[in-house]
N, C-alpha and C positions, 0 to 999 in steps of 0.2 A: 504493499499500500504506500509506503513512504516514498518508494522509487517511481511512483506514477503520479500523473497530473490530469486534471480535466477529464476524468472519467465520467461517463454517462450511464447511469443504471436505472432501470425501472424498479427494481427491488433489491434491497440488500438485507442480509440477516445479521443480527448482532446478538451476542450473548455468550454463555459458557459452552461446555461440552454438550449441554442439552439443546444447543442450536447446532453446534459444529458437527455432531453425530446424528442429528435428527432431521435436518431440512436439506433436500437434494435440489440444487439449482437447476440441474439438467431438466427436471420436469417443468419448471417455469420457463426455461429457455426454449423448450420444445413447443410450448404454447405462445411464443412470440415475446417473452419478457427477457430483457437482458438482466441477468441476476447473478449475485456472488454471495457466498457464505463467509462472513468475516468473523464467525464464532471462534473463540479461543478457549480451549480446555483449561479449566481452573480459574478462568478470569471471573471477576465480579462486576457489578454494575459501574463501579468506579472506572474500571478499564474500558468498559464499553463507552462511557461518556467520553473518555480520552480518544478512543478510536473514532468516534463521530466527530470530535473537534478536529482531529487530524484530516479527516475527509474534507471537512469545510476548508481547512487550511490548504489542502491540495486541489481545491476548486472542483470537487466532485459535484456532479448534478444528480440528485437522488429523488425519485418520485415517491417511493414508499419504503419505509424502514420497518421491518418485522423484528421486534425486540422481545427476547425471552425475559419474562418477569414473573418468577415464581419462587423457587427456593432462594435465589440470589437477592431477594428483596430484604432479607433478614439482617443485613449488615451494611453499614456505611464504610466499613473497612476496605482495604485493598488486598490484592494477592501479591505477596513479595515476589514469587516466582515470575508472575506476569509483569510486574513493574520492571523487573531487570530487563525485560526485552526491549523497553523504551530507552534504556540508558545510553546505548551507543549513539543515539540521536539528540542527546541532551544539549549539546553545543550547536546542533544544526537546526533545531526546530524551536521557534518562539512559543508555539503552542504547548510543547512538552515542558519547556522551562516554566511557563506561566502555571501550568496545571500542577506542577510539583513545587511551587514556590514556597508553600507553607509547611513542607515536611521538615522534620528536625535536622536532618543531615543535608539539606539542600545546598548550603554553602560549600561544604566539603565535596559533595558530588560535582559541583560545577567548577570550583576553582582549584582543587588539588589534583594535579595530573594523575591519572590512572586510578584515582581513589574509587570510582564507581566500579571499576573491574575488580579491585581488591574487596570492595564491600560486598559485591554480589558473587564473588568467588567463581564457582564453576558453572553458574547459571548463564554467564556470558563470557566470551573470550575473543581472542584476536581472530580465530578462524571464522566465527559467526559474523563478527563485524566486517571482515574482509569480504565474505560472500555477499553480504548486504551491500557493501560499497560498490562491488563490481557487477551488481544486478544479476547475480547468479540465480537461475530459476530454481524454484523449490517444488516439491511434490504437492504443495497446496494448490498449485495452479491446475493440476491434472483434472480435478473434479470440481472446479470452480469453488474451491475452499472446503467442500464437503469431505468429511473423514468418516468412512463407514466402519462400523464395528462388526467383525467377521466371526467372533467366537461367542458362544453362549455358556454362561456360568450356571450349572445346575447342581442342586436345586436353587431357584431364586430365593435370595434372602430378603425378607421384606424390609423396605425403607421405613424408618421411623420419623414421622414429621411432628411428633408430640413435643419434641425439644425445641421446635421453632415457633416463633410468634411473629406473624406479619406486622410490619410497621412501615411508616412512610420513610422513603429513602431519598437522601439528598441527590445522589447521582441520577436517579430516575427523574427527579424534577428537573435537573439540568438538561437531561436528554430531551425532555418534553419542550423546554424553552428553546433549545437549539433547533428542534424540528419546527416549531412555530416560527422562529425568526427566518428560517431558510426555506419555508414553504414545503416542508417534507411531510407526507402523510405518515404519521406514526401509528402502527398497530402493535399493541403490547399483547403477548400471548403467554398462556401456560402451556407446558408441554407434558406428554404422557408419562405416567409412572405405572408400574405393575399394579394389578388390582389388589395384591396383598398388602399394599402400602398401608402402615399404621397411621391413623388420624388423617384420613382424606378430608376431613372437615376443615382442615387448614385452608383449603382453596376457597371455601366459603368466607372464611375470615379475611382472606386476602381481597376477595371481591368487594367486601364491605368497605375496605379502605380505598381501593382503586376500582371503582365500578366499571371503568372503561376497559379493563383487561379482558380479552377474549378467552374463554375457557375451552382449552383443548386437552385437559389432563385425562379425560375419559375417551378421547378420540380413538385410541387404540388400546385394547385391553387384553387381548389373547397373549398368553405367555410365550408363544412361539415367536412373537415379534420382539422380544426383549433379550438383550445381551445380559443385562443385570436389572434390577428392579427399577433403577433410575435412568437406564439408558437402553434405547432400542437398537436392535441389530439392523443390518443393511436392508432387510426385507421390511422391518417395522418402519425404518425411516422413509422408505419408498411409500408405503401405505399411509403413513402420516402426512407426508408432503402432499399427496394427491387430495387428502381430505382438506388440508389448509388451502390449497389452491382452489378446489371447487367450492369451498365455503366463502372465500374472500375475493376471488378473481374470476374472470371469464377469459377464454382463449381470445387472443387477438385475431382479427380476420385478416 
């Protein structure tokens, strides 16, 4: 994304692995929509907000953003592993610097040579930075960002949502404001979890806080479509993407 400019997309996907593993751009593309999956495994809404800010910085034109808002709504915190992925661009991007200006180690990261590489240790390194700088293609481009899960863990271990309490999220509010300012149609969705999930009432509480979120947690329920309780396999992702498309879009003529 950083090495591109002026991209035009009908639809982009943002979120964690529950977007990256669950939505297949090919299905949208075959129906006439230019689409890419920018979901990042282990990311949180804080990183999704930064991704969207960078798209604006890179002059992307986006008609519709499909954003995962379900389990990731529970924290305003960041993912340290995903934050490290932005560090090679700290000196290159005003958007990244401004986004991280309030974190405690900001001055050290910005002004002490190589501090950010020592701070984040093995998460980033010279090889990764070099590949990014020379625009080396990655396998993320092969399926427009979609990463399918090909193994199935059995038996499925039920996910437990009783430890989560939905709450208003600062980064989600930021994303809504960016979309409003840039005339991007924002569609926030929940994504499927296996039927054995404990405390599925969680999604009702989530919808009370943010009524605009479209409910898809029950769109796919058959265990055969799940790799783990919280993540669908490739067949499940295909089935789910078809449901999302047919519910929210129509094929372009």
